[in-house]
N, CA, C and O atoms as a printed pandas DataFrame, in Angstrom:
     atom_number atom_name residue_name chain_id  residue_number  x_coord  y_coord  z_coord
0              1         N          LYS        A               1    0.835   -1.110    0.290
1              2        CA          LYS        A               1   -0.149   -0.173   -0.150
2              3         C          LYS        A               1    0.792    1.095    0.054
3              4         O          LYS        A               1    1.582    1.074    0.998
4              5         N          ILE        A               2    0.742    2.148   -0.752
5              6        CA          ILE        A               2    1.293    3.318   -0.631
6              7         C          ILE        A               2    0.321    4.589   -0.455
7              8         O          ILE        A               2   -0.604    4.722   -1.257
8              9         N          LEU        A               3    0.501    5.485    0.532
9             10        CA          LEU        A               3   -0.399    6.999    0.439
10            11         C          LEU        A               3    0.293    7.780   -0.415
11            12         O          LEU        A               3    1.499    7.934   -0.223
12            13         N          LYS        A               4   -0.349    8.397   -1.490
13            14        CA          LYS        A               4    0.025    9.347   -2.068
14            15         C          LYS        A               4   -0.523   10.748   -1.736
15            16         O          LYS        A               4   -1.747   10.828   -1.629
16            17         N          THR        A               5    0.223   11.886   -1.554
17            18        CA          THR        A               5    0.030   13.316   -1.165
18            19         C          THR        A               5    1.154   14.081   -1.560
19            20         O          THR        A               5    2.307   13.656   -1.623
20            21         N          ARG        A               6    0.708   15.413   -1.865
21            22        CA          ARG        A               6    2.106   16.171   -1.861
22            23         C          ARG        A               6    1.852   17.142   -0.692
23            24         O          ARG        A               6    2.672   18.058   -0.622
24            25         N          LYS        A               7    1.171   17.130   -0.039
25            26        CA          LYS        A               7    0.222   17.683    1.427
26            27         C          LYS        A               7    1.343   17.631    2.251
27            28         O          LYS        A               7    2.013   16.599    2.218
28            29         N          LYS        A               8    1.712   18.637    3.059
29            30        CA          LYS        A               8    2.185   18.241    4.349
30            31         C          LYS        A               8    1.031   17.929    5.508
31            32         O          LYS        A               8    0.042   18.603    5.795
32            33         N          PHE        A               9    1.564   16.494    6.156
33            34        CA          PHE        A               9    0.432   16.140    7.271
34            35         C          PHE        A               9    1.323   15.898    8.473
35            36         O          PHE        A               9    2.550   15.836    8.551
36            37         N          PHE        A              10    0.303   15.770    9.454
37            38        CA          PHE        A              10    0.603   15.475   10.695
38            39         C          PHE        A              10   -0.435   14.245   10.996
39            40         O          PHE        A              10   -1.622   14.142   10.685
40            41         N          ILE        A              11    0.445   13.322   11.729
41            42        CA          ILE        A              11   -0.589   12.161   12.051
42            43         C          ILE        A              11   -0.963   12.256   13.394
43            44         O          ILE        A              11    0.077   12.123   14.038
44            45         N          ILE        A              12   -2.157   12.458   14.350
45            46        CA          ILE        A              12   -2.313   12.434   15.413
46            47         C          ILE        A              12   -3.470   10.891   16.146
47            48         O          ILE        A              12   -4.417   10.470   15.482
48            49         N          GLY        A              13   -3.202   10.453   17.172
49            50        CA          GLY        A              13   -4.125    9.608   17.784
50            51         C          GLY        A              13   -5.599   10.080   17.998
51            52         O          GLY        A              13   -6.340   10.320   17.044
52            53         N          ASN        A              14   -6.001   10.205   19.363
53            54        CA          ASN        A              14   -7.232   10.464   19.447
54            55         C          ASN        A              14   -7.406   11.919   19.776
55            56         O          ASN        A              14   -8.486   12.447   20.043
56            57         N          GLY        A              15   -6.019   12.627   19.722
57            58        CA          GLY        A              15   -5.999   14.106   20.026
58            59         C          GLY        A              15   -5.556   14.606   21.752
59            60         O          GLY        A              15   -5.507   15.729   22.255
60            61         N          THR        A              16   -5.297   13.317   22.302
61            62        CA          THR        A              16   -4.794   13.392   24.034
62            63         C          THR        A              16   -3.754   14.079   23.775
63            64         O          THR        A              16   -3.015   13.797   22.831
64            65         N          ASN        A              17   -3.548   15.082   24.580
65            66        CA          ASN        A              17   -2.075   15.800   25.132
66            67         C          ASN        A              17   -1.826   16.444   23.516
67            68         O          ASN        A              17   -0.716   16.495   22.987
68            69         N          THR        A              18   -2.994   16.874   22.929
69            70        CA          THR        A              18   -2.054   17.401   21.505
70            71         C          THR        A              18   -2.792   19.171   21.697
71            72         O          THR        A              18   -3.967   19.403   21.980
72            73         N          LEU        A              19   -1.798   20.119   21.467
73            74        CA          LEU        A              19   -1.910   21.424   21.287
74            75         C          LEU        A              19   -2.063   21.920   20.250
75            76         O          LEU        A              19   -1.052   21.626   19.613
76            77         N          ILE        A              20   -3.035   22.816   19.324
77            78        CA          ILE        A              20   -2.704   23.336   18.026
78            79         C          ILE        A              20   -2.653   24.547   18.247
79            80         O          ILE        A              20   -3.452   24.931   19.101
80            81         N          PRO        A              21   -2.012   25.304   17.796
81            82        CA          PRO        A              21   -2.268   26.642   17.713
82            83         C          PRO        A              21   -3.479   27.495   17.005
83            84         O          PRO        A              21   -4.139   26.824   16.212
84            85         N          ASP        A              22   -3.823   28.676   17.139
85            86        CA          ASP        A              22   -5.179   29.118   16.657
86            87         C          ASP        A              22   -4.740   29.851   15.501
87            88         O          ASP        A              22   -5.189   30.993   15.405
88            89         N          ARG        A              23   -3.923   29.427   14.561
89            90        CA          ARG        A              23   -3.392   30.019   13.532
90            91         C          ARG        A              23   -3.668   29.264   12.405
91            92         O          ARG        A              23   -3.819   28.043   12.468
92            93         N          LYS        A              24   -3.744   29.886   11.399
93            94        CA          LYS        A              24   -3.715   29.045   10.123
94            95         C          LYS        A              24   -2.367   28.461   10.051
95            96         O          LYS        A              24   -1.282   28.899   10.431
96            97         N          MET        A              25   -2.813   26.997    9.276
97            98        CA          MET        A              25   -1.055   26.215    9.426
98            99         C          MET        A              25   -1.605   25.785    8.143
99           100         O          MET        A              25   -2.808   25.673    7.906
100          101         N          ASP        A              26   -0.358   25.478    7.083
101          102        CA          ASP        A              26   -0.360   24.946    6.066
102          103         C          ASP        A              26   -0.001   23.200    6.498
103          104         O          ASP        A              26    1.114   22.689    6.602
104          105         N          ILE        A              27   -1.257   22.593    6.680
105          106        CA          ILE        A              27   -0.529   21.066    7.303
106          107         C          ILE        A              27   -2.200   20.651    7.323
107          108         O          ILE        A              27   -3.282   21.230    7.415
108          109         N          SER        A              28   -1.735   19.429    7.192
109          110        CA          SER        A              28   -3.257   18.464    7.327
110          111         C          SER        A              28   -3.070   17.874    8.581
111          112         O          SER        A              28   -1.959   17.772    9.100
112          113         N          PHE        A              29   -4.388   17.374    9.228
113          114        CA          PHE        A              29   -4.067   16.632   10.552
114          115         C          PHE        A              29   -4.551   15.488   10.120
115          116         O          PHE        A              29   -5.532   15.724    9.415
116          117         N          ILE        A              30   -4.296   14.155   10.220
117          118        CA          ILE        A              30   -5.013   12.490   10.059
118          119         C          ILE        A              30   -4.943   12.351   11.562
119          120         O          ILE        A              30   -3.938   12.534   12.249
120          121         N          SER        A              31   -6.318   11.955   12.039
121          122        CA          SER        A              31   -6.858   11.426   13.455
122          123         C          SER        A              31   -6.808    9.680   13.118
123          124         O          SER        A              31   -7.374    8.990   12.270
124          125         N          LEU        A              32   -6.062    9.441   13.974
125          126        CA          LEU        A              32   -6.197    7.637   13.690
126          127         C          LEU        A              32   -7.279    7.159   14.200
127          128         O          LEU        A              32   -7.542    6.001   13.875
128          129         N          LYS        A              33   -8.418    8.009   15.321
129          130        CA          LYS        A              33   -9.224    7.388   16.209
130          131         C          LYS        A              33  -10.225    6.299   15.666
131          132         O          LYS        A              33  -11.012    5.664   16.367
132          133         N          ASP        A              34  -10.080    6.196   14.424
133          134        CA          ASP        A              34  -11.148    5.386   13.907
134          135         C          ASP        A              34  -10.212    3.865   13.658
135          136         O          ASP        A              34  -10.879    2.869   13.377
136          137         N          LEU        A              35   -9.105    3.757   13.737
137          138        CA          LEU        A              35   -8.314    2.920   13.772
138          139         C          LEU        A              35   -8.244    2.137   15.156
139          140         O          LEU        A              35   -7.177    2.082   15.769
140          141         N          ASN        A              36   -9.699    1.375   15.761
141          142        CA          ASN        A              36   -9.749    0.954   16.701
142          143         C          ASN        A              36  -10.225   -0.713   16.546
143          144         O          ASN        A              36  -11.267   -1.146   17.038
144          145         N          GLU        A              37   -9.447   -1.371   15.926
145          146        CA          GLU        A              37   -9.820   -2.594   16.047
146          147         C          GLU        A              37   -9.288   -3.454   16.991
147          148         O          GLU        A              37   -8.412   -2.871   17.630
148          149         N          ILE        A              38   -9.474   -4.732   17.387
149          150        CA          ILE        A              38   -8.817   -5.487   18.881
150          151         C          ILE        A              38   -9.475   -6.555   18.178
151          152         O          ILE        A              38  -10.646   -6.683   17.822
152          153         N          ARG        A              39   -8.353   -7.374   18.042
153          154        CA          ARG        A              39   -8.792   -9.111   17.969
154          155         C          ARG        A              39   -7.937   -9.717   18.834
155          156         O          ARG        A              39   -6.851   -9.189   19.075
156          157         N          ASP        A              40   -8.340  -11.009   19.468
157          158        CA          ASP        A              40   -7.433  -12.048   19.994
158          159         C          ASP        A              40   -6.881  -12.794   18.945
159          160         O          ASP        A              40   -7.607  -13.170   18.026
160          161         N          LEU        A              41   -5.585  -13.075   18.971
161          162        CA          LEU        A              41   -4.916  -13.840   17.902
162          163         C          LEU        A              41   -4.793  -14.812   18.597
163          164         O          LEU        A              41   -4.429  -15.722   17.852
164          165         N          GLY        A              42   -4.944  -15.407   20.292
165          166        CA          GLY        A              42   -4.602  -16.860   20.858
166          167         C          GLY        A              42   -3.320  -16.640   21.217
167          168         O          GLY        A              42   -2.571  -15.791   20.733
168          169         N          HIS        A              43   -3.015  -17.608   22.285
169          170        CA          HIS        A              43   -1.947  -17.791   22.867
170          171         C          HIS        A              43   -1.333  -16.536   23.524
171          172         O          HIS        A              43   -0.111  -16.389   23.546
172          173         N          GLY        A              44   -2.065  -15.755   23.987
173          174        CA          GLY        A              44   -1.693  -14.633   24.793
174          175         C          GLY        A              44   -1.310  -13.366   23.700
175          176         O          GLY        A              44   -0.664  -12.399   24.103
176          177         N          LYS        A              45   -1.719  -13.457   22.442
177          178        CA          LYS        A              45   -1.360  -12.428   21.661
178          179         C          LYS        A              45   -2.618  -11.568   21.334
179          180         O          LYS        A              45   -3.713  -12.093   21.537
180          181         N          VAL        A              46   -2.563  -10.154   20.792
181          182        CA          VAL        A              46   -3.582   -9.497   20.729
182          183         C          VAL        A              46   -3.217   -8.797   19.189
183          184         O          VAL        A              46   -2.025   -8.724   18.892
184          185         N          TYR        A              47   -4.052   -8.382   18.402
185          186        CA          TYR        A              47   -3.908   -7.408   17.158
186          187         C          TYR        A              47   -4.711   -6.168   17.380
187          188         O          TYR        A              47   -5.935   -6.053   17.433
188          189         N          VAL        A              48   -3.838   -5.323   17.493
189          190        CA          VAL        A              48   -4.582   -3.682   18.139
190          191         C          VAL        A              48   -3.944   -2.652   17.006
191          192         O          VAL        A              48   -2.806   -2.458   16.580
192          193         N          GLU        A              49   -5.552   -1.959   16.672
193          194        CA          GLU        A              49   -4.834   -0.762   15.855
194          195         C          GLU        A              49   -4.576    0.731   17.053
195          196         O          GLU        A              49   -4.852    0.962   18.230
196          197         N          SER        A              50   -3.990    1.373   16.069
197          198        CA          SER        A              50   -3.054    2.150   16.557
198          199         C          SER        A              50   -4.224    3.570   17.253
199          200         O          SER        A              50   -3.714    4.420   17.983
200          201         N          GLY        A              51   -5.268    3.619   17.017
201          202        CA          GLY        A              51   -6.595    4.422   17.368
202          203         C          GLY        A              51   -7.049    3.977   18.702
203          204         O          GLY        A              51   -7.186    4.883   19.523
204          205         N          LEU        A              52   -7.280    2.920   19.045
205          206        CA          LEU        A              52   -7.538    2.081   19.921
206          207         C          LEU        A              52   -7.504    3.060   21.408
207          208         O          LEU        A              52   -6.455    3.639   21.693
208          209         N          ASN        A              53   -8.514    3.165   22.151
209          210        CA          ASN        A              53   -8.050    3.929   23.472
210          211         C          ASN        A              53   -7.362    3.171   24.362
211          212         O          ASN        A              53   -7.864    2.054   24.486
212          213         N          PHE        A              54   -6.246    3.393   25.134
213          214        CA          PHE        A              54   -5.517    2.444   25.689
214          215         C          PHE        A              54   -6.171    1.835   27.096
215          216         O          PHE        A              54   -5.590    0.966   27.747
216          217         N          ASP        A              55   -7.351    2.359   27.449
217          218        CA          ASP        A              55   -8.012    1.616   28.190
218          219         C          ASP        A              55   -8.943    0.527   27.949
219          220         O          ASP        A              55   -9.303   -0.442   28.618
220          221         N          ILE        A              56   -9.211    0.951   26.849
221          222        CA          ILE        A              56  -10.165   -0.308   26.070
222          223         C          ILE        A              56   -9.191   -1.807   26.123
223          224         O          ILE        A              56   -9.508   -2.905   26.580
224          225         N          LEU        A              57   -7.836   -1.340   25.434
225          226        CA          LEU        A              57   -6.986   -2.574   25.843
226          227         C          LEU        A              57   -6.732   -3.291   26.821
227          228         O          LEU        A              57   -6.645   -4.519   26.836
228          229         N          ILE        A              58   -6.527   -2.123   28.183
229          230        CA          ILE        A              58   -6.413   -3.031   29.125
230          231         C          ILE        A              58   -7.561   -3.849   30.044
231          232         O          ILE        A              58   -7.446   -4.802   30.815
232          233         N          ASP        A              59   -8.827   -2.976   29.574
233          234        CA          ASP        A              59  -10.245   -4.169   29.840
234          235         C          ASP        A              59  -10.189   -5.040   28.971
235          236         O          ASP        A              59  -10.848   -6.012   29.341
236          237         N          PHE        A              60   -9.611   -5.230   27.727
237          238        CA          PHE        A              60   -9.793   -6.611   26.864
238          239         C          PHE        A              60   -9.113   -7.501   27.504
239          240         O          PHE        A              60   -9.586   -8.637   27.549
240          241         N          MET        A              61   -7.707   -7.194   28.228
241          242        CA          MET        A              61   -6.963   -7.729   28.375
242          243         C          MET        A              61   -7.234   -8.855   29.603
243          244         O          MET        A              61   -7.090  -10.075   29.689
244          245         N          GLY        A              62   -7.707   -7.778   30.515
245          246        CA          GLY        A              62   -8.205   -8.547   31.422
246          247         C          GLY        A              62   -9.295   -9.379   31.407
247          248         O          GLY        A              62   -9.486  -10.108   32.380
248          249         N          GLU        A              63  -10.218   -9.400   30.249
249          250        CA          GLU        A              63  -11.609   -9.897   30.174
250          251         C          GLU        A              63  -10.926  -11.049   29.483
251          252         O          GLU        A              63  -11.504  -12.085   29.812
252          253         N          LYS        A              64   -9.852  -11.301   28.595
253          254        CA          LYS        A              64   -9.230  -12.231   27.963
254          255         C          LYS        A              64   -8.308  -13.303   29.057
255          256         O          LYS        A              64   -7.853  -14.406   28.755
256          257         N          ASN        A              65   -8.199  -12.591   30.417
257          258        CA          ASN        A              65   -6.879  -13.298   31.315
258          259         C          ASN        A              65   -5.595  -13.187   31.051
259          260         O          ASN        A              65   -4.784  -13.948   31.580
260          261         N          TYR        A              66   -5.259  -12.299   30.263
261          262        CA          TYR        A              66   -3.972  -11.860   29.766
262          263         C          TYR        A              66   -3.357  -11.039   30.576
263          264         O          TYR        A              66   -3.978  -10.106   31.085
264          265         N          SER        A              67   -1.986  -11.259   30.837
265          266        CA          SER        A              67   -1.440  -10.169   31.679
266          267         C          SER        A              67    0.095   -9.900   30.998
267          268         O          SER        A              67    0.653  -10.339   29.992
268          269         N          GLY        A              68    0.487   -8.945   32.074
269          270        CA          GLY        A              68    1.443   -8.468   31.209
270          271         C          GLY        A              68    1.572   -6.373   31.374
271          272         O          GLY        A              68    2.547   -5.656   31.600
272          273         N          LEU        A              69    0.288   -6.083   31.161
273          274        CA          LEU        A              69    0.110   -4.567   30.988
274          275         C          LEU        A              69   -0.494   -4.200   32.189
275          276         O          LEU        A              69   -1.040   -3.103   32.068
276          277         N          GLU        A              70   -0.577   -4.539   32.969
277          278        CA          GLU        A              70   -1.221   -3.908   34.408
278          279         C          GLU        A              70   -0.421   -2.673   34.913
279          280         O          GLU        A              70   -0.896   -1.595   35.273
280          281         N          ASN        A              71    0.785   -3.014   34.870
281          282        CA          ASN        A              71    1.558   -1.393   35.315
282          283         C          ASN        A              71    0.876   -0.172   34.353
283          284         O          ASN        A              71    0.809    0.980   34.782
284          285         N          LEU        A              72    0.495   -0.458   33.327
285          286        CA          LEU        A              72    0.716    0.570   32.679
286          287         C          LEU        A              72   -1.076    1.142   32.367
287          288         O          LEU        A              72   -1.393    2.101   31.664
288          289         N          SER        A              73   -1.832    0.399   32.976
289          290        CA          SER        A              73   -2.970    0.912   33.444
290          291         C          SER        A              73   -3.157    2.180   33.968
291          292         O          SER        A              73   -2.484    2.553   34.929
292          293         N          GLY        A              74   -4.150    3.019   33.354
293          294        CA          GLY        A              74   -4.280    4.460   33.761
294          295         C          GLY        A              74   -4.116    5.647   32.758
295          296         O          GLY        A              74   -4.850    6.598   32.490
296          297         N          ILE        A              75   -2.649    5.173   32.210
297          298        CA          ILE        A              75   -2.317    6.211   31.000
298          299         C          ILE        A              75   -3.331    6.646   30.174
299          300         O          ILE        A              75   -4.148    5.792   29.830
300          301         N          PRO        A              76   -3.447    7.578   29.844
301          302        CA          PRO        A              76   -4.062    8.396   28.884
302          303         C          PRO        A              76   -4.129    8.193   27.384
303          304         O          PRO        A              76   -2.974    8.095   26.969
304          305         N          GLY        A              77   -4.843    8.110   26.592
305          306        CA          GLY        A              77   -4.549    8.103   25.319
306          307         C          GLY        A              77   -4.588    7.182   24.378
307          308         O          GLY        A              77   -5.212    6.181   24.730
308          309         N          SER        A              78   -4.082    7.141   23.137
309          310        CA          SER        A              78   -4.766    6.184   22.565
310          311         C          SER        A              78   -3.096    5.386   22.504
311          312         O          SER        A              78   -1.985    5.854   22.752
312          313         N          VAL        A              79   -3.607    3.758   21.982
313          314        CA          VAL        A              79   -2.449    2.373   21.688
314          315         C          VAL        A              79   -1.063    3.359   20.940
315          316         O          VAL        A              79    0.069    3.510   21.400
316          317         N          GLY        A              80   -1.587    3.859   19.791
317          318        CA          GLY        A              80   -0.828    4.610   19.026
318          319         C          GLY        A              80    0.286    5.467   19.706
319          320         O          GLY        A              80    1.497    5.354   19.513
320          321         N          GLY        A              81   -0.328    6.321   20.513
321          322        CA          GLY        A              81    0.597    7.467   21.192
322          323         C          GLY        A              81    1.545    6.905   22.361
323          324         O          GLY        A              81    2.593    7.434   22.730
324          325         N          LEU        A              82    0.978    5.741   22.868
325          326        CA          LEU        A              82    1.917    4.897   24.022
326          327         C          LEU        A              82    2.904    4.297   22.882
327          328         O          LEU        A              82    4.059    4.322   23.308
328          329         N          ILE        A              83    2.826    3.803   21.664
329          330        CA          ILE        A              83    4.075    3.529   21.240
330          331         C          ILE        A              83    4.888    4.558   20.676
331          332         O          ILE        A              83    6.112    4.681   20.684
332          333         N          TYR        A              84    3.786    5.439   20.073
333          334        CA          TYR        A              84    5.089    6.712   19.330
334          335         C          TYR        A              84    6.108    7.013   20.846
335          336         O          TYR        A              84    7.232    6.509   20.841
336          337         N          MET        A              85    5.711    7.748   21.966
337          338        CA          MET        A              85    6.505    8.026   23.031
338          339         C          MET        A              85    6.904    6.402   23.892
339          340         O          MET        A              85    7.590    6.760   24.849
340          341         N          ASN        A              86    6.819    5.444   23.926
341          342        CA          ASN        A              86    6.943    4.346   24.489
342          343         C          ASN        A              86    6.653    5.090   25.917
343          344         O          ASN        A              86    7.424    5.674   26.679
344          345         N          GLY        A              87    5.301    4.856   25.985
345          346        CA          GLY        A              87    4.892    5.091   27.257
346          347         C          GLY        A              87    4.783    3.993   28.118
347          348         O          GLY        A              87    4.607    2.827   27.766
348          349         N          GLY        A              88    4.925    4.525   29.565
349          350        CA          GLY        A              88    4.939    3.641   30.479
350          351         C          GLY        A              88    4.866    4.120   32.031
351          352         O          GLY        A              88    4.639    5.295   32.317
352          353         N          ALA        A              89    5.110    2.960   33.157
353          354        CA          ALA        A              89    4.586    3.392   34.457
354          355         C          ALA        A              89    5.654    2.426   35.343
355          356         O          ALA        A              89    6.140    1.548   34.630
356          357         N          TYR        A              90    6.030    2.405   36.463
357          358        CA          TYR        A              90    6.158    1.798   37.260
358          359         C          TYR        A              90    7.451    0.029   37.158
359          360         O          TYR        A              90    7.595   -1.064   37.706
360          361         N          GLY        A              91    8.041    0.869   36.085
361          362        CA          GLY        A              91    9.250   -0.166   35.722
362          363         C          GLY        A              91    8.925   -0.690   34.286
363          364         O          GLY        A              91    9.871   -1.297   33.784
364          365         N          SER        A              92    7.893   -0.603   33.572
365          366        CA          SER        A              92    7.455   -1.254   32.489
366          367         C          SER        A              92    6.848   -0.160   31.533
367          368         O          SER        A              92    6.300    0.859   31.952
368          369         N          GLU        A              93    6.999   -0.466   30.268
369          370        CA          GLU        A              93    7.254    0.143   29.222
370          371         C          GLU        A              93    6.303   -0.329   27.978
371          372         O          GLU        A              93    6.644   -1.426   27.536
372          373         N          ILE        A              94    5.264    0.223   27.367
373          374        CA          ILE        A              94    4.625   -0.617   26.268
374          375         C          ILE        A              94    5.715   -1.663   25.154
375          376         O          ILE        A              94    5.260   -2.740   24.771
376          377         N          PHE        A              95    6.804   -1.326   24.816
377          378        CA          PHE        A              95    7.486   -1.960   24.069
378          379         C          PHE        A              95    8.138   -3.041   24.422
379          380         O          PHE        A              95    8.845   -3.738   23.694
380          381         N          ASP        A              96    7.798   -3.249   26.047
381          382        CA          ASP        A              96    8.214   -4.531   26.839
382          383         C          ASP        A              96    7.046   -5.714   26.338
383          384         O          ASP        A              96    7.092   -6.930   26.523
384          385         N          HIS        A              97    6.025   -4.929   25.664
385          386        CA          HIS        A              97    5.050   -6.129   25.242
386          387         C          HIS        A              97    4.612   -6.507   23.946
387          388         O          HIS        A              97    3.782   -7.358   23.628
388          389         N          ILE        A              98    5.428   -5.599   23.111
389          390        CA          ILE        A              98    4.922   -5.588   21.580
390          391         C          ILE        A              98    6.485   -6.198   21.017
391          392         O          ILE        A              98    7.652   -6.099   21.394
392          393         N          GLU        A              99    5.563   -7.045   19.609
393          394        CA          GLU        A              99    6.286   -8.113   19.022
394          395         C          GLU        A              99    6.811   -7.298   17.598
395          396         O          GLU        A              99    7.959   -7.242   17.159
396          397         N          GLU        A             100    5.517   -6.666   17.019
397          398        CA          GLU        A             100    6.090   -6.131   15.643
398          399         C          GLU        A             100    4.592   -4.797   15.694
399          400         O          GLU        A             100    3.537   -4.744   16.326
400          401         N          ILE        A             101    5.265   -3.901   14.665
401          402        CA          ILE        A             101    4.098   -2.944   14.621
402          403         C          ILE        A             101    4.190   -2.579   13.459
403          404         O          ILE        A             101    5.289   -2.789   12.948
404          405         N          GLU        A             102    2.988   -1.821   12.473
405          406        CA          GLU        A             102    3.149   -0.930   11.514
406          407         C          GLU        A             102    2.999    0.144   11.461
407          408         O          GLU        A             102    2.157    0.825   12.047
408          409         N          VAL        A             103    4.228    0.614   10.362
409          410        CA          VAL        A             103    4.230    2.096   10.215
410          411         C          VAL        A             103    4.175    2.371    8.920
411          412         O          VAL        A             103    4.303    1.605    7.965
412          413         N          VAL        A             104    3.891    3.996    8.956
413          414        CA          VAL        A             104    3.911    4.492    7.330
414          415         C          VAL        A             104    5.645    5.048    7.488
415          416         O          VAL        A             104    6.148    5.607    8.462
416          417         N          ASP        A             105    6.322    4.662    6.138
417          418        CA          ASP        A             105    7.414    5.114    6.366
418          419         C          ASP        A             105    7.825    5.994    5.624
419          420         O          ASP        A             105    6.911    6.150    4.814
420          421         N          GLU        A             106    8.702    6.740    5.357
421          422        CA          GLU        A             106    9.355    8.047    4.660
422          423         C          GLU        A             106    9.002    7.902    3.155
423          424         O          GLU        A             106    9.057    8.927    2.476
424          425         N          GLU        A             107    8.661    6.787    2.592
425          426        CA          GLU        A             107    8.316    6.845    1.322
426          427         C          GLU        A             107    6.858    6.631    1.184
427          428         O          GLU        A             107    6.370    6.355    0.088
428          429         N          HIS        A             108    5.932    6.784    2.578
429          430        CA          HIS        A             108    4.790    6.741    2.681
430          431         C          HIS        A             108    4.230    5.074    2.345
431          432         O          HIS        A             108    3.169    4.826    1.773
432          433         N          ARG        A             109    5.023    4.239    2.751
433          434        CA          ARG        A             109    4.700    2.662    2.342
434          435         C          ARG        A             109    4.618    2.066    3.614
435          436         O          ARG        A             109    5.446    2.183    4.517
436          437         N          ILE        A             110    2.963    1.044    3.644
437          438        CA          ILE        A             110    2.784    0.809    5.186
438          439         C          ILE        A             110    3.933   -0.618    5.101
439          440         O          ILE        A             110    4.111   -1.410    4.175
440          441         N          ARG        A             111    4.588   -0.539    6.480
441          442        CA          ARG        A             111    5.068   -2.036    6.446
442          443         C          ARG        A             111    5.260   -2.110    7.798
443          444         O          ARG        A             111    5.240   -1.123    8.534
444          445         N          LYS        A             112    5.500   -3.561    8.260
445          446        CA          LYS        A             112    5.860   -4.255    9.346
446          447         C          LYS        A             112    7.214   -4.158    9.856
447          448         O          LYS        A             112    8.144   -4.049    9.056
448          449         N          ILE        A             113    7.431   -4.187   11.183
449          450        CA          ILE        A             113    8.695   -3.773   11.452
450          451         C          ILE        A             113    8.810   -4.551   13.188
451          452         O          ILE        A             113    8.243   -4.287   14.249
452          453         N          LYS        A             114    9.649   -5.404   12.856
453          454        CA          LYS        A             114    9.881   -6.111   14.368
454          455         C          LYS        A             114   10.331   -5.709   15.474
455          456         O          LYS        A             114   11.193   -4.857   15.259
456          457         N          ARG        A             115   10.220   -5.847   16.284
457          458        CA          ARG        A             115   10.377   -5.263   17.985
458          459         C          ARG        A             115   12.003   -5.108   17.783
459          460         O          ARG        A             115   12.516   -4.082   18.230
460          461         N          SER        A             116   12.640   -5.852   17.283
461          462        CA          SER        A             116   14.261   -5.523   17.509
462          463         C          SER        A             116   14.686   -4.792   16.731
463          464         O          SER        A             116   15.810   -4.302   16.840
464          465         N          GLU        A             117   13.779   -4.517   15.636
465          466        CA          GLU        A             117   13.994   -3.521   14.784
466          467         C          GLU        A             117   14.233   -2.029   14.990
467          468         O          GLU        A             117   15.010   -1.228   14.472
468          469         N          VAL        A             118   13.048   -1.913   16.171
469          470        CA          VAL        A             118   13.087   -0.480   16.684
470          471         C          VAL        A             118   13.355    0.226   17.866
471          472         O          VAL        A             118   12.806   -0.008   18.943
472          473         N          TYR        A             119   14.383    1.278   17.617
473          474        CA          TYR        A             119   15.096    1.826   18.715
474          475         C          TYR        A             119   14.182    2.625   19.831
475          476         O          TYR        A             119   13.838    3.804   19.748
476          477         N          VAL        A             120   13.879    1.729   20.868
477          478        CA          VAL        A             120   13.141    2.725   21.908
478          479         C          VAL        A             120   14.250    3.048   23.114
479          480         O          VAL        A             120   15.267    2.399   23.357
480          481         N          ALA        A             121   13.664    4.462   23.928
481          482        CA          ALA        A             121   14.362    4.940   24.885
482          483         C          ALA        A             121   13.351    5.181   25.702
483          484         O          ALA        A             121   12.182    4.812   25.587
484          485         N          TYR        A             122   14.015    6.032   26.817
485          486        CA          TYR        A             122   13.130    6.434   27.618
486          487         C          TYR        A             122   12.089    7.730   26.901
487          488         O          TYR        A             122   12.496    8.824   26.508
488          489         N          ARG        A             123   10.668    7.234   26.874
489          490        CA          ARG        A             123    9.641    7.769   26.469
490          491         C          ARG        A             123    9.882    8.533   25.090
491          492         O          ARG        A             123    9.647    9.720   24.866
492          493         N          ASN        A             124   10.446    7.507   24.149
493          494        CA          ASN        A             124   11.162    8.182   22.851
494          495         C          ASN        A             124   10.897    6.567   21.977
495          496         O          ASN        A             124   11.269    5.458   22.358
496          497         N          THR        A             125   10.172    6.905   20.777
497          498        CA          THR        A             125   10.634    5.532   19.665
498          499         C          THR        A             125   11.033    6.080   18.601
499          500         O          THR        A             125   10.699    7.200   18.216
500          501         N          GLU        A             126   12.028    5.070   17.868
501          502        CA          GLU        A             126   12.265    5.649   16.457
502          503         C          GLU        A             126   12.489    4.685   15.613
503          504         O          GLU        A             126   12.702    4.939   14.428
């Protein structure tokens, strides 16, 4: 899949913790809030889209009796936002629980990246 555009754009999740100036901007904002699918893949694995509210993921994990994200409960925002900033709490970070992610690269292609290929640091993902 290739996304084609000549206009500058900025991707936001649900808009949590997002401040946008009161002036005209030559940029389009793309919200991921409608990308909110969650699926149980079995064997303790879950497929989650980036726009899903993180609290919904926490509830889903509890209903399925899956563990690992308990320390992250209560962090506001979307799953994509937590991934973008490597959100965490109480000694645990979201990337401690991720096997792979899908991203839009510099050439506007959607591709999968294994966790081992992602640089993560304290509140940062590259």
